[in-house]
C-alpha positions as CSV (number, residue, x, y, z in Angstrom):
1,M,5.1,33.1,1.5
2,T,6.8,32.0,-1.5
3,P,7.7,29.1,-2.5
4,S,11.2,27.1,-1.7
5,R,13.2,24.3,-1.7
6,D,14.1,25.0,2.1
7,I,12.0,22.3,4.0
8,G,11.4,25.1,7.0
9,R,9.3,26.1,4.5
10,L,6.9,24.2,4.3
11,I,7.2,23.5,7.9
12,E,6.0,26.9,8.2
13,I,3.8,26.8,6.2
14,M,1.8,23.7,7.8
15,A,2.0,25.8,10.8
16,A,0.6,29.0,9.4
17,L,-2.2,26.4,7.6
18,R,-3.3,25.2,11.4
19,D,-3.4,28.7,13.2
20,R,-6.4,29.0,14.7
21,E,-7.2,32.1,13.8
22,H,-5.0,33.3,10.5
23,G,-5.2,29.6,9.2
24,C,-7.1,27.2,7.3
25,P,-10.7,26.2,8.9
26,W,-10.4,22.1,7.2
27,D,-6.8,22.4,7.9
28,I,-7.7,23.2,11.0
29,E,-11.2,21.0,12.0
30,Q,-8.2,17.6,10.4
31,T,-7.0,15.1,12.9
32,F,-4.6,12.3,12.9
33,D,-7.4,10.1,12.3
34,T,-8.2,12.1,9.3
35,I,-5.1,12.7,7.3
36,V,-5.0,9.7,7.6
37,P,-7.0,8.4,4.2
38,Y,-4.9,10.8,2.8
39,T,-1.1,9.9,3.6
40,I,-2.3,6.3,2.2
41,E,-3.8,7.8,-0.7
42,E,-0.6,9.8,-1.5
43,A,1.6,6.8,-1.1
44,Y,-0.7,4.6,-3.6
45,E,0.3,7.9,-6.0
46,V,3.8,7.8,-5.5
47,A,3.5,4.5,-6.4
48,E,1.6,4.3,-9.5
49,A,4.2,7.4,-10.4
50,I,6.6,5.2,-10.3
51,A,4.7,2.0,-12.3
52,D,3.7,5.4,-14.8
53,D,8.2,5.6,-15.0
54,D,6.1,9.1,-15.2
55,M,9.2,11.6,-13.1
56,A,7.6,15.1,-13.5
57,A,4.1,12.9,-11.4
58,L,7.2,11.0,-9.2
59,C,8.3,14.0,-7.9
60,D,5.2,16.1,-7.2
61,E,3.6,13.1,-5.5
62,L,6.1,12.7,-3.1
63,G,5.9,16.1,-2.6
64,D,2.4,15.7,-2.0
65,L,3.8,12.5,0.6
66,L,6.4,14.7,2.5
67,L,2.9,17.1,3.7
68,Q,1.1,14.1,4.9
69,V,4.6,14.2,7.3
70,V,5.2,17.5,8.0
71,Y,1.5,17.1,8.4
72,H,1.0,14.5,11.4
73,A,4.7,16.4,12.5
74,Q,2.6,19.2,13.0
75,L,-0.3,17.6,14.7
76,A,2.5,16.2,17.1
77,S,3.7,19.6,17.6
78,E,0.8,20.9,19.1
79,A,0.2,17.8,21.1
80,G,3.1,18.4,22.6
81,A,4.0,15.3,21.4
82,F,7.3,15.2,19.0
83,A,7.9,17.8,15.8
84,F,9.0,17.3,12.3
85,P,12.9,17.5,14.0
86,D,12.6,14.7,16.3
87,V,10.9,12.3,13.2
88,V,14.3,13.4,11.4
89,E,16.5,12.9,14.2
90,A,14.4,9.0,14.5
91,I,15.2,8.3,11.3
92,T,18.6,9.0,11.3
93,R,20.1,7.2,14.4
94,K,17.8,3.9,13.4
95,L,19.4,4.4,9.9
96,I,23.0,5.0,11.2
97,R,22.0,2.3,13.8
98,R,21.3,-0.4,11.2
99,H,24.3,0.0,8.8
100,P,26.6,-1.0,11.3
101,H,28.8,-2.2,8.2
102,V,28.3,1.3,6.7
103,F,28.4,3.9,9.6
104,G,30.2,1.9,12.2
105,N,33.5,1.7,13.3
106,A,36.7,0.1,11.6
107,D,36.1,-3.5,12.8
108,A,32.1,-2.6,12.0
109,R,32.5,-1.5,8.7
110,A,35.5,-4.4,7.8
111,A,32.9,-7.0,8.7
112,G,30.7,-6.0,6.4
113,A,26.4,-6.6,7.4
114,A,25.8,-9.8,8.8
115,K,22.8,-11.7,7.6
116,G,19.8,-11.1,10.1
117,Q,22.1,-8.0,11.2
118,W,18.9,-6.3,10.2
119,E,16.1,-8.3,12.3
120,R,19.0,-8.4,15.5
121,I,18.8,-4.6,15.8
122,K,15.0,-4.3,15.2
123,A,15.1,-6.2,18.0
124,E,17.5,-5.2,20.3
125,E,15.3,-1.9,19.7
126,K,11.8,-2.8,20.5
127,R,13.4,-3.9,23.8
128,E,15.6,-0.6,24.2
129,R,11.7,0.7,24.4
130,G,9.9,-2.3,26.4
131,L,7.7,-3.7,24.1
132,E,7.9,-7.4,23.8
133,A,9.2,-9.2,21.1
134,P,6.9,-11.0,19.4
135,Q,6.4,-14.9,20.8
136,G,4.0,-16.4,17.6
137,V,5.5,-16.6,14.1
138,L,2.6,-14.4,12.6
139,D,2.4,-11.2,15.2
140,A,5.0,-9.3,13.8
141,V,3.3,-8.9,10.8
142,P,1.6,-5.2,11.4
143,V,-2.3,-5.0,10.7
144,A,-2.1,-1.3,9.3
145,I,-0.9,-2.7,6.1
146,P,-2.6,-2.9,3.1
147,A,-4.4,-6.4,3.4
148,T,-3.2,-7.9,-0.1
149,M,0.5,-6.8,1.4
150,R,-0.3,-8.1,4.9
151,A,-1.5,-11.6,3.5
152,V,1.6,-11.7,1.3
153,K,3.4,-11.0,4.2
154,L,1.8,-13.6,6.7
155,Q,1.6,-16.3,3.7
156,D,5.8,-16.0,3.3
157,K,6.1,-16.1,7.5
158,A,3.8,-19.2,8.0
159,A,6.3,-20.4,4.9
160,K,9.5,-20.0,5.7
161,V,8.6,-22.6,9.2
162,G,7.2,-25.1,6.0
163,F,3.2,-24.1,6.5
164,E,3.8,-24.0,2.5
165,W,1.6,-25.8,-0.1
166,P,4.1,-28.1,-2.6
167,D,3.6,-27.0,-5.8
168,S,1.8,-24.0,-7.6
169,A,-1.1,-27.1,-8.6
170,S,-1.7,-27.0,-5.1
171,V,-2.8,-23.9,-4.8
172,L,-4.1,-23.5,-8.1
173,A,-6.7,-26.4,-6.7
174,K,-7.4,-24.6,-3.1
175,I,-8.4,-21.1,-5.1
176,R,-11.2,-23.8,-7.1
177,E,-12.4,-25.4,-3.7
178,E,-12.5,-21.3,-2.4
179,I,-14.5,-20.8,-5.5
180,D,-16.6,-23.2,-4.9
181,E,-17.5,-22.5,-1.4
182,V,-18.6,-19.7,-2.7
183,E,-20.8,-20.9,-5.2
184,R,-22.0,-23.3,-2.7
185,E,-22.5,-19.5,-0.3
186,I,-24.8,-18.3,-2.9
187,A,-27.1,-21.1,-3.9
188,A,-27.7,-21.7,-0.4
189,S,-28.9,-17.6,0.1
190,A,-26.1,-17.2,2.6
191,S,-25.8,-14.0,4.4
192,R,-23.4,-11.0,3.5
193,E,-21.1,-12.3,6.3
194,R,-21.1,-15.0,4.5
195,L,-20.6,-14.0,1.6
196,E,-17.7,-12.0,2.7
197,A,-15.8,-14.8,4.2
198,E,-15.7,-17.1,1.3
199,I,-14.6,-14.0,-1.1
200,G,-11.4,-13.3,1.7
201,D,-11.1,-16.8,1.4
202,V,-10.3,-17.5,-2.2
203,L,-8.8,-13.4,-2.8
204,F,-5.9,-15.5,-0.1
205,A,-5.4,-18.3,-1.9
206,V,-4.8,-15.6,-5.3
207,T,-2.6,-13.6,-3.5
208,N,-0.5,-16.9,-2.5
209,L,-0.2,-17.7,-6.0
210,A,0.8,-14.4,-7.0
211,R,3.1,-14.4,-4.1
212,R,4.6,-17.9,-5.4
213,F,5.4,-16.8,-8.9
214,D,7.0,-13.5,-6.8
215,V,3.6,-11.0,-8.5
216,D,2.7,-8.7,-6.6
217,P,-1.3,-8.8,-6.4
218,D,-1.7,-5.0,-5.3
219,Q,0.2,-3.8,-8.6
220,A,-1.5,-6.7,-10.8
221,L,-4.5,-5.6,-9.8
222,R,-3.7,-1.7,-10.7
223,R,-2.4,-3.0,-14.0
224,T,-5.4,-5.0,-14.5
225,N,-7.6,-2.1,-12.8
226,A,-6.3,0.6,-15.6
227,K,-6.4,-2.1,-17.9
228,F,-10.1,-2.2,-17.2
229,V,-10.1,2.3,-17.0
230,K,-8.7,1.4,-21.3
231,R,-10.9,-0.9,-22.8
232,F,-13.9,0.5,-21.6
233,G,-12.9,4.1,-22.5
234,N,-12.9,2.4,-26.2
235,I,-16.9,1.1,-26.1
236,E,-18.0,4.7,-24.5
237,T,-16.1,6.0,-27.6
238,R,-17.5,3.5,-29.9
239,L,-20.7,4.2,-28.6
240,A,-20.2,8.1,-28.5
241,A,-19.0,7.8,-32.5
242,D,-22.6,7.1,-32.9
243,G,-23.9,9.7,-30.5
244,R,-24.9,6.7,-27.7
245,K,-23.4,6.9,-24.0
246,P,-23.9,3.0,-22.2
247,Q,-26.5,2.7,-21.0
248,D,-28.1,3.2,-24.4
249,A,-26.5,0.8,-25.2
250,S,-27.2,-3.5,-24.7
251,L,-24.5,-5.5,-22.3
252,E,-24.2,-8.3,-25.4
253,E,-23.2,-5.1,-27.3
254,M,-20.7,-2.9,-24.5
255,E,-19.3,-7.1,-24.6
256,A,-18.5,-7.3,-28.2
257,L,-16.9,-4.1,-27.9
258,W,-15.2,-5.2,-25.2
259,A,-14.0,-8.1,-27.5
260,A,-12.5,-5.9,-30.2
261,A,-10.8,-3.8,-27.9
262,K,-9.1,-6.3,-26.0
263,E,-8.1,-8.0,-29.5
264,A,-6.8,-4.9,-30.5
265,A,-5.4,-4.5,-27.7
266,G,-3.1,-8.3,-28.9
């Protein structure tokens, strides 16, 4: 096979990889469950390429993410559930239905986008599929999304019905309170489960602070991770100049090099 701009060729390649007789042994062994982590990873790599403003990388990563869609569709096709064209038809139907102000009749287009229209149409779709509408304020927030994203959505939903700290000072006080609870658990030699619960409370409170200032906590942590990698790399470079590795240096020495890297970065 040769590379192609035709989505049909990608579907053919995926089917060939899954062929039980002539396909790739690794691909043949995969299931929905084993592929899910790669799907999530590829979505994050798309986000990273966007954050880096790297269009070449974005093109490449979008291809990897598209492969994940084709992969799941192939697995579903083999199970007799649905195939890739069904996925395309479903999303085009959804987009057309949820945008009557763009794709509807003349009256719908003239009316424009009504407030709450998207949510109303989504609710109609669920009823048609026999799905029960969420009863509680938080019931509609998906469980499977990344934890920081879910925390923000939960906090947003609660805030809309008045369950919200009055100001950022109150949120900061809550963070300090949760940190104090972690310290008490550590002092009491608490179990891993107790510590996990208290640390989770700290993370939830910090996420709430980020939300109040319209900061994406996941994006903030990704940027901090990148900063950590860069500064630790500077430590390794400085030590390598003396023919040493980090394990050859004391913590105090590495902290001094870290501070120097931080000051140089501004």
